[in-house]
Structures are given as C-alpha cells and as structure tokens.
N, C-alpha and C positions, 0 to 999 in steps of 0.2 A: 086337184092335181095338187098332192105337196111336197114339196122343197126337201131337198138333203139337211139335214141340222152344221148350222153354225153355232158354236156355244160362247160365242166371244171375239173379239179384237184379239188375232196375232200380232201384228206389228204392224209398226209404216215408217218405211226407208224416206228420210230428209233430206234431200241434196243443199248441201251447204258448203261457203266458202272454208269455213276451216274448223273438218271435224273436231281436233280436239278442244276445240272457246265454245264452239257447239254443248259441245258435251258438258264441260261445266257450267256453261249456261244452264241445262234441263236440271243438275245437281245443284246448282246457287239461289235461281230463281223457282224453283218449281219442286226438288225432294228427291226427284229420280237420282237411281247409279249406277255408275259407271259400270257394265257388267262382259265386258266383250269388247277387247283392240284385234283389228285385223288390218293390215296392210299390205297391198300385190304393188306392180307395176302402174295397174290402172285405174288405186282410189285408197283412199283410207276412211275403213270403217272406224266408227264408234258405237257401242251399245249400250242404249241406258235402260233402265227398270224400274219403275215406280213400286210403293211397296202393294200398291191396286192390281200389281201385273199388267198393266198399259206401257209394251216393252217400242220404244223407238230407237231407231237405228242413223246414226249420221256418217253421210256419207261423204267424200269432196272426192270428186274426181278430176282426174291430171289434167283432162281437156277440157273443162267446162265453155259451154256455149254462151253465156251470161255472167255476170258478177252479182247479179244482186235480182231477188226475188219477182217477184209480180203475178199478183193473183190475175192478171187477166189473160193470158196466156195460158195453152192446152193443160190441163194437169191438174193438180192443189189448187182450189181457190183458200183454203183453210183448214184449219184442223184444232178439234171441239174437244174440249174432256169435261166429263162431268164430275160435277160439286151436287153435295146433299142440298143444297137449301140455298138462301137467300143471306140466310146468316153469313156462312161456308164462303160467299161473292163478297160478301161486309170483310170478312178478313183479309182475304185477296186482297182487293184492292188497298188495304191499310200494308199487306206484307210488299205487293208492290209499290207502294208509295216510299216505304221505309228504304228498298233496292236505289231507288230513281228511276223505274221503268212507267213511262207514256201508258197509261190504261183509255179507258171507254168513262172506267165508271162502271157503275153497275145499272146496264139498262133494261128495260122490258120489252123481251121480244114475244114474237107467234109461242108459246111452249113455254112461258119464264123465263125469267132473271140471268142476262149473262154480261161477262168482262169481254173487252174485247182487247187486243195489245200483241207486239210483236216479237222477235226473236234479234238476234242481231242482223241475222240473214232476209230482215225485211217480211221471214213470213209469218206469216197474220194466225194467231193463235187465238181462240176462246176458254174461257172454261164459262161452262153454262147447267144452270140449275133447271136442267129440262124438267117438266110435269107435262106427260101426256096430257091429262083431264083440262089441261089449257091449250092444246094447239087447236086449229082449227083449221081446216081442210083450204085450199087456195077460195071452191066452188063455194064452201059455207060462208067465208069472208066476205064473198061480196056479192050475197043476199042478204046480207045486214042491212 
C-alpha cells in the first residue's frame, strides 16, 4: 500500500522564551528572514523563513510551563537543517566561531558529518550533510 504524497517540510513551531530575540538570532546566525509577526492574548509568534524555503515559527506563550528547553522532556529532541557537504559544514563552523557561538565542530555521524549547537533557549540544532549512501541501519551496524 502506498502512502499519500509529502513533498517537503511545511514549518516547525518552536516554543521560546522571547519570540523577538529568537527571530533575530535565526536571522543573524542562520540567515533566515522575518516574514510574519502575530500577537494575541495567549502568545506571540514570529515566523522566519530561509531562502531554501524552510520556515520556523517562534512562539512565546503567556504562561509557559518552564523557562528552558530540555531535550529529555517529551517533545522535540533537536532540529536538523540539511547542508550540501562537509565543505559547507566547515564554512558554518567558521561562521559560528566568528559569532562566538559554541558548537561541536564537524563530527562524523551515521549518514554523514554534522555540527551541533544551541539557540538562546538551549534548543539543540544541527547542520547535517546527510548522505543516504553513508547511512547504515542499526541491524546492519550490529552485524559488522
């Protein structure tokens, strides 16, 4: 049985402590552009979009349940953005260094190299040069 089509990422909403600060950070650090601002009694929303078409919406709730992201809680563990190759990751590492943003450096993972870093609310982000030809299934890795 086939599945109905999915043809890309629509958007992701991230709950943050300060939607304005987070939107500026995504603009200044990752090259996204502010495309929408919405405020109501319960939340503030700032939508940013990257030229690649990836959209992220920063949401600040009026009564948050905590003040810091923790990937061990149920919900989002991390958010990864795809980059073309290792050279792009090395350029990103230099860019993050210039901005004083701590990061893992380029690391090799199953499926390709990546860089791990965090936003102002401690949300873990990755830049990942995923290459399906390098990925192994867990069963395949255990067999080796």
